[in-house]
C-alpha positions in Angstrom: 43.2 14.0 46.1 44.2 10.3 45.8 47.0 10.7 48.4 44.7 12.4 50.9 42.2 9.6 50.5 44.8 6.9 50.9 46.1 8.4 54.2 42.8 7.7 56.0 41.2 4.9 53.9 41.5 2.1 56.5 39.5 3.6 59.2 35.9 2.3 58.9 34.5 5.8 59.0 36.9 7.1 56.4 36.4 4.1 54.2 32.7 4.9 54.1 33.5 8.5 53.4 36.0 7.4 50.7 33.2 5.5 49.0 31.0 8.6 48.9 33.9 10.7 47.6 34.9 8.4 44.8 31.3 7.8 43.8 30.0 11.4 43.8 32.9 13.8 43.5 33.1 15.1 39.9 36.5 14.6 38.2 37.4 16.2 34.9 37.1 14.1 31.7 40.2 13.4 29.7 38.6 13.2 26.3 37.5 9.6 26.8 35.1 7.7 29.1 36.0 8.4 32.7 37.1 5.5 34.8 38.7 4.7 38.2 40.8 1.8 39.4 39.4 1.2 42.9 41.0 -0.3 46.0 39.2 -3.5 45.3 41.2 -3.9 42.1 38.3 -3.5 39.7 37.7 -0.8 37.1 34.8 1.7 37.5 33.7 3.4 34.3 32.8 6.8 35.7 36.1 8.4 37.0 39.8 8.7 36.2 41.4 8.4 39.7 43.6 5.5 40.7 43.8 4.2 44.3 46.5 1.8 45.5 45.7 -1.7 46.7 46.1 -1.7 50.5 48.9 -3.4 52.4 48.1 -6.7 54.1 48.8 -5.2 57.6 46.3 -2.4 57.0 43.6 -4.9 56.2 44.3 -6.9 59.3 44.2 -3.8 61.4 40.9 -2.9 59.9 39.2 -6.3 60.9 40.4 -6.0 64.4 37.9 -3.1 64.8 34.6 -3.4 66.6 32.5 -6.1 64.9 29.6 -3.6 64.7 31.7 -1.4 62.5 32.8 -4.4 60.5 29.2 -5.5 60.0 28.4 -1.9 59.0 31.2 -2.1 56.5 29.9 -5.1 54.7 27.0 -3.3 53.1 29.0 -0.6 51.4 31.7 -3.1 50.5 29.2 -5.2 48.6 27.9 -2.0 47.0 31.5 -1.0 46.2 32.3 -4.3 44.6 29.1 -4.0 42.4 29.7 -0.4 41.5 33.4 -0.8 40.7 33.1 -3.7 38.3 33.1 -3.1 34.6 29.7 -1.7 33.4 27.2 -4.4 33.6 24.2 -4.6 31.3 21.2 -6.7 32.1 21.2 -9.6 29.6 18.4 -9.9 27.1 17.3 -13.5 27.0 16.6 -14.4 23.4 14.5 -17.1 22.0 16.1 -19.1 19.2 14.5 -18.4 15.8 15.0 -20.8 12.9 14.6 -20.0 9.2 13.6 -22.9 7.0 13.6 -22.5 3.2 10.6 -24.4 1.6 11.3 -23.2 -1.9 14.3 -21.3 -3.4 15.6 -18.6 -3.6 15.8 -17.1 -0.1 18.6 -14.8 1.0 19.7 -13.9 4.5 21.6 -10.7 5.1 23.5 -10.3 8.4 25.6 -7.2 9.0 25.2 -6.5 5.2 26.8 -9.9 4.4 24.7 -12.0 2.0 24.1 -15.7 2.8 22.1 -18.0 0.6 20.1 -20.5 2.6 19.9 -24.1 1.5 16.6 -25.9 1.0 15.1 -27.6 4.1 18.2 -26.9 6.2 17.1 -24.7 9.1 19.5 -21.9 10.1 19.4 -19.8 13.2 18.5 -16.2 12.7 19.0 -13.3 15.1 18.0 -9.7 15.6 18.7 -7.2 12.8 18.8 -10.0 10.2 17.1 -9.3 6.9 15.4 -12.0 4.9 14.6 -11.6 1.2 12.6 -13.9 -1.0 12.7 -13.7 -4.8 9.6 -14.2 -7.0 9.6 -18.0 -6.4 10.8 -18.2 -2.8 8.9 -19.5 0.2 10.2 -19.9 3.8 9.1 -20.3 7.4 10.3 -18.5 10.5 9.7 -20.4 13.8 10.2 -19.0 17.2 10.5 -22.1 19.4 7.1 -23.6 19.7 5.3 -20.3 20.2 5.1 -18.6 16.9 5.2 -19.4 13.2 5.7 -16.8 10.4 5.2 -17.9 6.8 7.0 -15.9 4.2 5.9 -15.9 0.6 7.4 -14.8 -2.8 8.8 -11.3 -3.3 8.8 -10.6 0.5 11.4 -8.7 2.5 11.3 -8.9 6.3 13.6 -7.5 9.1 13.9 -9.2 12.5 13.8 -6.2 14.9 13.5 -7.9 18.3 13.2 -11.4 19.7 13.2 -11.7 23.5 11.7 -13.3 26.5 10.0 -10.8 28.8 10.1 -11.1 32.6 6.7 -12.9 32.6 8.1 -15.5 30.3 6.2 -14.0 27.4 7.8 -14.4 24.1 8.0 -11.0 22.3 8.7 -10.7 18.6 8.9 -7.5 16.5 9.2 -7.8 12.8 9.2 -5.2 10.0 7.7 -6.2 6.7 9.2 -4.0 4.0 7.4 -5.7 1.1 5.4 -8.8 0.1 3.1 -11.2 2.0 3.3 -13.0 5.3 1.1 -15.2 7.4 1.5 -15.3 11.2 0.2 -18.1 13.4 0.4 -18.1 17.2 0.0 -21.5 18.9 -3.1 -22.0 21.0 -1.1 -22.5 24.2 1.6 -20.0 23.4 2.5 -17.1 25.7 3.6 -14.9 22.8 3.1 -11.4 21.5 4.0 -10.2 18.0 4.2 -6.8 16.5 4.4 -6.5 12.7 5.3 -3.1 11.3 5.1 -1.8 7.8 6.0 1.6 6.5 2.8 3.2 7.8 0.9 0.6 9.9 1.5 -1.4 13.1 -0.3 -4.8 13.5 -0.4 -6.5 16.9 -1.6 -9.9 17.9 -4.1 -9.7 20.8 -4.7 -13.3 21.7 -3.0 -16.7 21.6 -4.4 -18.9 18.8 -4.3 -15.9 16.5 -3.7 -16.2 12.8 -3.5 -13.4 10.3 -2.1 -12.6 6.8 -0.6 -9.3 5.8 0.3 -7.7 2.5 2.5 -4.6 2.0 3.2 -2.7 -1.2 5.6 0.2 -0.4 4.0 3.6 -0.9 0.7 2.0 -2.0 -1.1 0.0 0.6 -1.0 -2.3 3.6 -3.7 -4.9 4.2 -4.3 -7.5 6.8 -6.9 -10.3 7.2 -7.5 -12.0 10.6 -8.1 -15.7 10.0 -8.5 -16.6 13.7 -8.5 -14.7 17.0 -8.2 -11.0 16.7 -5.6 -8.3 15.9 -5.1 -4.6 16.4 -4.1 -2.3 13.6 -2.8 1.2 14.2 -2.0 4.0 11.7 -2.0 7.8 12.0 -2.8 7.6 15.7 -6.0 5.6 15.2 -6.5 2.0 16.2 -9.1 -0.6 14.9 -9.6 -4.1 16.1 -9.8 -6.7 13.4 -11.7 -9.8 14.5 -11.8 -13.3 13.0 -13.2 -13.2 9.5 -12.5 -9.5 9.0 -9.9 -7.5 7.0 -8.8 -3.9 6.7 -6.4 -1.9 4.6 -4.3 1.2 5.1 -3.1 3.8 2.6 -0.1 6.0 3.2 -0.8 8.9 5.6 -4.3 7.6 6.4 -5.8 5.7 9.3 -7.0 2.1 9.0 -10.2 1.6 7.1 -13.1 0.1 9.1 -12.8 -3.7 9.3 -15.0 -5.5 6.8 -16.3 -9.1 6.7 -14.5 -11.3 4.2 -15.0 -14.8 2.7 -12.3 -16.8 4.6 -12.7 -19.7 2.1 -11.5 -17.4 -0.6 -8.6 -16.2 1.5 -7.7 -19.8 2.3 -7.7 -20.7 -1.4 -5.5 -17.7 -2.1 -3.0 -19.0 0.6 -3.0 -22.5 -1.0 -2.3 -20.9 -4.4 0.5 -18.7 -3.3 2.1 -21.7 -1.5 2.2 -23.4 -4.8 3.9 -22.0 -7.9 0.6 -20.6 -9.2 0.5 -17.0 -10.3 -1.9 -15.2 -7.9 -2.8 -11.5 -7.5 -1.8 -9.5 -4.4 -3.9 -10.2 -1.3 -5.1 -6.6 -1.3 -6.8 -7.2 -4.7 -8.7 -10.1 -3.2 -9.7 -7.9 -0.2 -10.9 -5.0 -2.3 -12.7 -7.3 -4.7 -14.7 -8.7 -1.9 -15.5 -5.3 -0.6 -16.7 -4.1 -4.0 -19.0 -7.2 -4.4 -20.5 -6.9 -0.9 -23.5 -5.0 -2.2 -24.7 -1.6 -3.5 -24.7 1.2 -1.1 -22.4 -0.4 1.4 -18.9 -0.6 -0.2 -17.2 -1.3 3.2 -19.8 -3.0 5.4 -18.4 -3.5 8.9 -18.8 -6.6 11.1 -20.4 -5.3 14.3 -20.7 -7.7 17.2 -23.3 -5.5 18.9 -26.9 -5.4 17.6 -27.5 -2.9 14.8 -27.9 0.6 16.2 -25.6 0.1 19.2 -22.3 1.6 18.1 -20.7 1.3 21.5 -17.0 2.3 21.1 -16.9 1.3 17.4 -15.9 3.7 14.6 -18.7 2.6 12.4 -22.5 2.1 12.7 -25.0 0.5 10.4 -28.3 2.3 10.3 -31.1 -0.3 10.4 -33.4 2.2 8.6 -31.4 2.1 5.3 -28.6 -0.4 6.0 -26.1 2.3 5.3 -22.7 2.5 6.9 -22.0 5.6 9.0 -18.6 6.7 10.2 -17.9 8.3 13.6 -16.4 11.8 13.6 -15.0 12.5 17.1 -15.7 15.7 19.0 -13.0 18.4 18.8 -11.7 21.4 16.9 -10.5 21.7 13.3 -9.6 24.4 10.9 -12.4 25.3 8.5 -12.0 27.3 5.3 -8.8 28.8 3.9 -7.3 32.3 3.7 -8.0 33.6 0.3 -10.0 36.3 -1.5 -13.1 34.0 -1.7 -16.2 32.9 0.2 -14.3 30.2 2.0 -12.1 32.7 3.9 -10.9 33.4 6.5 -9.6 30.1 7.9 -11.0 29.8 11.4 -11.2 27.3 14.2 -14.5 25.4 14.8 -15.4 23.0 17.6 -17.9 20.3 16.8 -19.5 17.7 19.0 -19.3 14.1 18.0 -21.5 13.1 15.0 -21.8 10.3 12.5 -22.0 10.6 8.7 -22.7 8.2 5.9 -19.6 6.7 4.4 -20.9 7.3 0.9 -23.6 9.3 -0.8 -27.2 8.0 -0.8 -27.6 5.5 -3.7 -30.4 5.1 -6.2 -31.4 1.9 -4.5 -31.7 3.5 -1.1 -33.7 6.4 -2.4 -36.0 4.0 -4.3 -36.9 2.4 -1.0 -38.0 5.8 0.4 -40.2 6.3 -2.7 -41.7 2.8 -2.2 -42.5 3.8 1.4 -44.5 6.8 0.1 -42.2 9.2 1.9 -40.0 10.4 -0.9 -41.2 11.7 -4.2 -40.1 10.2 -7.5 -37.4 12.1 -9.4 -37.6 13.6 -12.9 -34.5 11.9 -14.3 -35.6 8.3 -13.8 -32.0 7.3 -13.0 -33.1 6.4 -9.5 -35.1 3.5 -10.8 -32.6 2.2 -13.4 -31.2 -1.2 -12.2 -28.0 -0.6 -14.0 -27.4 2.4 -11.8 -28.5 0.9 -8.5 -25.2 1.6 -6.7 -24.7 5.0 -8.2 -25.4 8.1 -6.1 -28.9 9.4 -6.5 -29.1 12.7 -8.4 -31.7 15.1 -9.5 -32.9 15.7 -6.0 -33.8 19.1 -4.6 -32.6 20.2 -1.1 -36.1 19.5 0.2 -36.2 16.0 -1.3 -32.8 15.2 0.3 -33.9 16.5 3.6 -37.1 14.4 3.5 -35.0 11.3 2.9 -32.7 12.2 5.8 -35.6 12.5 8.2 -37.1 9.2 7.0 -33.9 7.3 8.1 -33.8 9.1 11.4 -31.1 11.6 10.4 -30.6 15.0 8.9 -28.4 16.7 6.3 -24.9 17.4 7.7 -24.1 21.0 8.5 -21.5 22.7 6.3 -18.9 22.5 9.2 -19.7 18.8 9.8 -19.3 18.0 6.1 -15.9 19.8 6.0 -14.5 18.1 9.1 -15.6 14.7 7.9 -13.7 15.4 4.6 -10.7 17.2 6.0 -9.9 16.0 9.5 -7.8 18.2 11.7 -4.6 18.7 9.7 -5.8 21.4 7.3 -5.4 19.2 4.3 -6.5 20.4 0.9 -8.2 17.2 -0.3 -9.7 14.2 1.7 -6.6 12.1 1.0 -4.0 14.9 1.8 -2.3 17.6 -0.2 -1.5 15.6 -3.3 -3.1 16.8 -6.5 -6.1 14.6 -7.4 -5.5 11.7 -9.8 -7.8 9.1 -11.3 -7.2 6.9 -8.3 -8.6 9.5 -5.9 -11.9 10.8 -7.4 -14.2 11.0 -10.3 -13.7 14.6 -11.5 -12.7 16.8 -14.4 -14.9 14.8 -16.9 -12.8 11.7 -16.4 -15.9 9.6 -16.8 -18.4 12.3 -17.9 -20.9 10.6 -15.5 -21.4 9.3 -12.0 -19.6 6.2 -10.7 -20.8 3.6 -8.2 -20.3 4.9 -4.6 -17.1 3.9 -3.0 -15.2 3.4 -6.2 -12.2 5.5 -5.1 -10.8 4.0 -1.9 -7.6 5.9 -2.3 -9.6 9.1 -1.9 -10.8 8.2 1.6 -10.8 11.0 4.2 -9.0 10.7 7.6 -12.1 9.2 9.1 -12.7 6.7 6.2 -15.5 8.7 4.6 -15.5 8.2 0.8 -16.5 10.3 -2.3 -16.0 13.6 -0.5 -14.3 15.0 -3.7 -16.0 14.6 -7.1 -18.7 12.2 -8.3 -21.6 14.4 -7.2 -21.9 17.7 -5.3 -23.8 17.3 -2.1 -26.5 19.3 -0.4 -25.7 20.3 3.2 -28.0 21.9 5.8 -26.8 25.5 5.8 -28.2 28.6 4.1 -25.5 30.3 2.0 -23.9 33.7 2.8 -20.6 34.7 1.2 -19.4 36.5 4.3 -20.6 34.0 6.9 -17.1 32.8 7.9 -16.2 36.3 9.1 -18.8 36.1 11.8 -19.1 32.3 12.3 -19.4 31.1 15.9 -16.5 29.0 17.2 -18.7 26.1 18.4 -21.2 24.2 16.3 -21.9 26.7 13.6 -25.3 26.2 11.8 -25.0 28.7 9.1 -27.1 31.9 8.6 -30.6 31.9 10.1 -32.2 32.4 6.6 -31.4 33.0 3.0 -32.5 32.0 -0.5 -29.5 29.7 -1.5 -28.4 26.5 0.1 -24.8 25.3 0.3 -23.3 22.6 -2.0 -20.1 20.8 -1.2 -17.5 18.4 -2.7 -17.7 19.1 -6.5 -18.9 16.6 -9.1 -17.6 14.5 -12.0 -17.2 17.6 -14.2 -15.5 19.9 -11.7 -11.8 20.7 -11.9 -9.2 20.1 -9.2 -9.7 23.6 -7.6 -13.4 22.9 -7.3 -13.1 19.6 -5.5 -11.0 20.9 -2.6 -12.4 20.2 0.8 -13.0 23.9 1.6 -14.6 25.0 -1.7 -18.2 26.2 -1.4 -21.0 26.3 -4.0 -24.6 27.2 -3.8 -28.0 26.7 -5.5 -31.7 27.4 -5.0 -33.2 24.8 -2.7 -35.7 23.7 -5.4 -32.8 23.2 -7.9 -32.4 19.7 -9.4 -29.2 18.7 -11.2 -27.9 15.4 -12.6 -24.6 16.2 -10.8 -26.0 16.8 -7.3 -26.8 14.3 -4.6 -26.4 14.1 -0.8 -25.5 12.0 2.3 -27.0 11.8 5.8 -25.6 12.6 9.2 -26.9 11.8 12.7 -25.8 13.3 16.1 -25.8 9.8 17.7 -26.7 6.3 16.5 -30.3 5.2 17.0 -32.1 1.9 17.1 
């Protein structure tokens, strides 16, 4: 083939034809990348044909042709020269990043080679470098004048990508494998940062943004926005964390709703960790502030819109009882499980969007209803005990629970709504997943022999951030009970049997065993029954003012 091409290569028409042939005709591989040495003397990576360099006379004869043909030739010649050069890759313009050690020991790993970094002697770092700090180390990463990342003790960070995007936007991607960091974007910087942990992605949304992040592998990731706003993604869900807010993420779960934090406390924590003081992990500070935020609202969100206008938020605070409600999106999920029991067969149910209280109704909240002369006093007097103010109210009948729900503008959730809020869409066995329950997940199996304050078990959150869906107290739902209802349940918005003499209970209580606190386990009782292990929560179809 090469000889045939050479015979005619120096006519303009045939030269153009030769270009097409050598570019497009398939040539058998020889067990290695194919390449061609072209008539221009360059190497092309695609084919394995060699063409001779032309004689000088042939070239002179070529340029004596019609100028129109010569002009026409210039375009493919330029293309030929570009196509026959060695494979060209578009260069990635990098921004220089410097690592400065503030306190030893800090170790830099490059291509698995260990380099100890001297104190106050900046070194240039590059993509794929790994930085490790021991229990006393402290360092700073600076990306030109755009971005500062502060690294604290016992931290491990990978530099995944540092580049300048076409719009002159500095892009940095880091992976935080462990420890604590603080990120600060300059107010005039055109920069974007993505910080990844094992199960969360944190993005800066604005210039002049500052945030701190903690990560404990296989336990938790947390982040606090000190200025500007960030975006946190996990398990396909995204929340925006604004200035003064924080959130946390457990493995395999979406981000928890952002909560307002005391930034003065966070700043004091930063000052302490910068020194040699022994301080707890940042997540302990975040969770401590959540727990002290007040009874009945263990994770109160900061909502920019007026109360009652949920907009596109994932949470809503009901002005009637100041309780936090979580949004459960419309869609299908699998309800029940295949077994020889009243929760079979497993079947697909479609529900419209609804909102459900993040925790059970507390004694304090129920007491307000009694004070308003709407709800009736309870027999067990726990509801009026100040020591139990943030415990779930118990000893309520189905009718008393329903009266409270109507007072706050809601209703009891249907059995299907309750299970979706607890289970999500992945057919999990418990709100937190398929892992057997432990003392970090729920109050069950006589671990405490009594109720616990609502929201005490953050690790037991459902995929939608709903708490206490397993253990603590069983919960009334709206439906009448029938043991064979699932066999004939409608596919859309099931409401339970039209009548009956027992109402459904869900979730199990502090004395139920692991089998009885599964998300699909059903229980039942007479509507007038009152137990010290039974409470309830409220649902609404849509937020209301």
